[in-house]
C-alpha positions in Angstrom: -37.8 30.1 3.6 -38.0 29.9 -0.2 -34.6 28.5 -0.8 -33.6 31.6 -2.9 -31.3 33.4 -0.5 -27.7 32.4 -0.7 -25.3 33.0 2.3 -22.4 35.3 1.3 -20.4 37.1 3.9 -18.1 39.2 1.7 -18.4 41.7 0.2 -21.3 43.6 1.7 -24.7 43.0 0.1 -28.2 44.1 0.5 -31.8 43.2 -0.4 -34.0 46.0 -1.7 -37.7 45.7 -1.3 -40.5 47.7 -2.8 -43.2 48.1 -0.1 -46.7 48.2 -1.5 -48.0 44.9 -2.8 -44.5 43.4 -2.3 -44.1 43.4 1.4 -47.6 44.5 2.4 -50.8 43.7 0.7 -52.0 47.3 0.1 -50.9 50.8 -0.5 -49.1 52.0 2.7 -50.1 55.6 2.2 -53.8 55.0 1.3 -54.2 52.5 4.1 -54.1 55.4 6.6 -56.8 57.4 5.0 -59.4 56.5 7.6 -57.1 57.4 10.4 -56.3 60.7 8.8 -60.0 61.3 8.5 -60.6 60.6 12.1 -57.7 62.9 13.0 -59.4 65.7 11.0 -56.8 65.9 8.3 -59.2 64.9 5.4 -62.9 65.0 4.8 -65.3 62.1 4.0 -65.1 62.9 0.2 -61.4 62.5 0.3 -61.8 59.2 2.2 -64.1 57.9 -0.6 -61.8 59.0 -3.3 -58.8 57.4 -1.6 -60.8 54.2 -1.2 -61.4 54.2 -4.9 -57.7 54.9 -5.6 -56.8 52.0 -3.4 -59.2 49.8 -5.4 -57.7 50.8 -8.7 -54.2 50.2 -7.2 -55.1 46.7 -6.1 -57.1 45.7 -9.1 -54.5 45.8 -11.7 -51.4 47.6 -10.5 -51.0 51.3 -11.1 -49.2 52.3 -14.3 -47.0 55.4 -14.8 -49.9 57.7 -15.6 -51.9 56.4 -12.6 -49.0 56.8 -10.3 -48.5 60.4 -11.5 -52.1 61.2 -10.9 -51.9 59.6 -7.5 -48.8 61.7 -6.7 -50.4 64.9 -7.7 -53.6 64.1 -5.8 -51.8 63.1 -2.6 -49.4 66.1 -2.8 -52.4 68.5 -3.0 -54.3 66.6 -0.3 -51.6 66.8 2.3 -50.8 70.5 1.8 -51.2 72.2 5.2 -51.0 69.0 7.2 -49.1 69.3 10.4 -46.1 66.8 10.1 -46.0 66.0 13.8 -49.7 65.2 13.8 -49.2 62.9 10.8 -46.4 61.1 12.6 -48.5 60.7 15.8 -51.5 59.2 13.8 -49.2 56.8 12.0 -47.5 55.7 15.3 -50.9 55.2 17.0 -52.4 53.1 14.2 -49.4 51.4 12.7 -49.8 48.0 14.4 -53.6 47.9 13.8 -53.4 48.9 10.1 -50.1 47.6 8.8 -49.2 44.5 10.9 -52.2 42.5 9.6 -51.3 43.1 5.9 -47.6 42.1 6.0 -47.0 39.2 3.7 -45.7 36.2 5.6 -43.5 35.3 2.7 -42.0 38.7 2.6 -41.3 38.7 6.4 -39.6 35.3 6.0 -37.4 36.7 3.2 -36.4 39.6 5.3 -35.4 37.2 8.1 -33.5 35.1 5.6 -31.6 38.0 4.2 -30.6 39.2 7.7 -29.5 35.6 8.6 -27.3 35.7 5.5 -25.7 38.9 6.8 -27.4 41.1 4.2 -28.8 44.5 4.8 -32.5 45.0 4.1 -33.6 48.3 2.5 -37.2 49.4 1.9 -37.5 51.5 -1.2 -41.0 53.0 -1.5 -42.7 55.8 -3.4 -44.9 56.5 -0.3 -44.0 59.3 2.1 -41.2 58.9 4.6 -43.6 59.7 7.5 -45.4 56.5 6.7 -42.5 54.3 5.4 -40.0 54.9 8.1 -42.2 53.5 10.9 -43.1 50.5 8.7 -39.4 49.9 8.0 -38.8 49.9 11.8 -41.6 47.5 12.3 -40.1 45.2 9.7 -36.6 45.5 11.1 -35.3 47.1 7.9 -31.8 48.6 8.0 -32.5 51.5 5.7 -35.5 53.2 4.1 -35.6 55.2 0.9 -38.9 57.1 0.6 -40.5 60.2 -0.9 -40.1 63.3 1.1 -42.4 66.3 1.1 -41.2 69.9 1.7 -42.0 71.1 5.2 -42.6 74.8 5.8 -41.4 76.9 8.8 -44.8 76.3 10.4 -44.1 72.5 10.6 -46.7 71.8 7.9 -46.4 70.2 4.4 -46.3 72.8 1.6 -47.6 70.4 -1.0 -44.3 70.4 -2.8 -42.1 67.3 -3.2 -38.5 67.5 -2.1 -37.5 64.0 -3.3 -39.7 61.6 -5.3 -38.7 57.9 -4.9 -40.2 56.6 -8.1 -39.0 54.8 -11.3 -35.4 55.6 -12.3 -34.9 57.5 -9.1 -35.2 54.3 -7.1 -32.4 52.8 -9.1 -30.3 55.9 -8.6 -30.9 55.6 -4.8 -29.9 51.9 -4.9 -26.7 52.8 -6.7 -25.9 55.7 -4.4 -26.4 53.4 -1.3 -24.2 50.8 -3.0 -21.4 53.4 -3.4 -21.7 54.8 0.1 -22.2 51.4 1.9 -19.9 49.2 -0.2 -22.6 46.9 -1.6 -21.7 44.6 -4.5 -24.8 45.1 -6.6 -24.1 42.0 -8.7 -24.7 40.0 -5.5 -27.6 42.1 -4.2 -31.3 41.2 -4.4 -34.3 43.3 -5.4 -38.1 42.6 -5.2 -41.0 44.5 -6.7 -44.5 44.0 -8.1 -44.5 46.9 -10.6 -43.0 47.6 -14.0 -42.2 51.1 -12.8 -39.5 49.5 -10.7 -37.8 47.8 -13.7 -34.7 50.1 -13.4 -34.3 49.1 -9.7 -34.6 45.4 -10.6 -32.1 45.8 -13.4 -29.6 47.4 -11.1 -29.0 44.2 -9.1 -27.7 40.7 -9.8 -30.7 38.9 -8.3 -34.0 40.6 -9.3 -37.4 39.0 -8.4 -40.9 39.9 -9.6 -43.3 39.6 -6.7 -47.1 39.5 -7.5 -46.1 41.3 -10.7 -48.4 43.4 -12.8 -48.9 42.2 -16.4 -46.1 44.4 -17.8 -43.6 43.2 -15.2 -44.7 39.6 -15.6 -44.0 39.8 -19.4 -40.6 41.5 -18.7 -39.7 38.9 -16.1 -40.5 36.1 -18.5 -38.5 37.7 -21.2 -35.5 38.1 -18.9 -36.0 34.8 -17.2 -36.4 36.4 -13.8 -38.0 34.4 -11.0 -41.6 35.2 -10.2 -42.8 34.9 -6.6 -46.4 34.9 -5.4 -47.1 36.3 -2.0 -50.6 35.7 -0.7 -50.5 35.1 3.0 -50.8 38.3 5.1 -50.1 37.6 8.7 -49.5 39.5 11.9 -45.8 39.5 12.8 -46.6 38.6 16.4 -48.3 35.5 15.1 -45.0 34.4 13.5 -43.0 34.8 16.7 -40.7 33.4 17.7 -39.9 32.6 14.1 -39.7 36.2 13.2 -37.1 37.2 15.7 -34.1 39.5 15.0 -31.5 41.1 17.3 -32.5 44.4 18.9 -31.5 47.4 16.8 -31.2 51.1 17.4 -34.1 53.2 16.3 -34.3 54.3 12.7 -32.7 57.7 12.3 -33.5 59.9 9.3 -30.4 60.9 7.3 -29.4 62.3 4.0 -27.3 60.4 1.5 -24.9 63.1 0.4 -21.5 63.4 -1.1 -20.1 61.8 -4.2 -22.1 58.6 -3.9 -25.3 60.5 -3.9 -24.4 63.2 -6.5 -25.8 61.1 -9.3 -29.0 60.3 -7.4 -29.8 63.9 -6.4 -31.0 64.2 -2.9 -31.5 60.6 -1.7 -33.0 60.5 1.7 -33.0 57.4 3.7 -33.5 56.1 7.3 -30.5 54.2 8.7 -30.5 51.5 11.3 -27.5 49.5 12.3 -27.8 45.9 13.2 -26.0 44.5 16.3 -23.8 41.5 15.7 -25.7 38.2 15.9 -23.1 37.0 18.3 -20.2 38.5 20.3 
């Protein structure tokens, strides 16, 4: 696609993608606000506030303080939500809301990395209930995402079990490298935000995608490539170009053991690719 993906078969390698404004053009969590409103999970005032938050997010990139405020707001907002209902709403509206805002350039990169025999891992601060279905839509092999605590009644308690943000993303990447045998010096990472600097620093091939001003300066200082993605396109419009071998469904799993000890509780969704040829 862009001529930046080299084909290496050994040792195992991966490409780590931030999600929001890197693979898709908006915030994945905030994009579902209208659907959550129609499902009775939030009121009109919350929809308006979420729309404003989305605007701020898109206008200049959310910095650390903004991300913390967004985390606190969304944590309080989802308290009491029935998890199964959230999953059903996401499943029903996924193609209508997410498919049209996937960057064509990102979809091509994902295809290129798979062709090169490289795993694709989505690493997102958004909640797992939103990110895992998007990862499946994109054909990702694994997903690292924020996980909320679920009570005995099947509803979110408003507390965060694992927060995939900043240095924690880098810890998750290193934990996966240890458990899956990835050679990080030959791995790739893509992000738009300075908050993902630790993740970008953890691999040998970091790329700044639609970077905020702070990441653009950092990328220029470090001589990292800067990519501009600006062509959202429905995946079905790219077919048959965007075609990958069938894969089993994403399965939620915990990355535990020695590899994950330094990363805390690193939760990810795992999907195994079938061989391209028999």
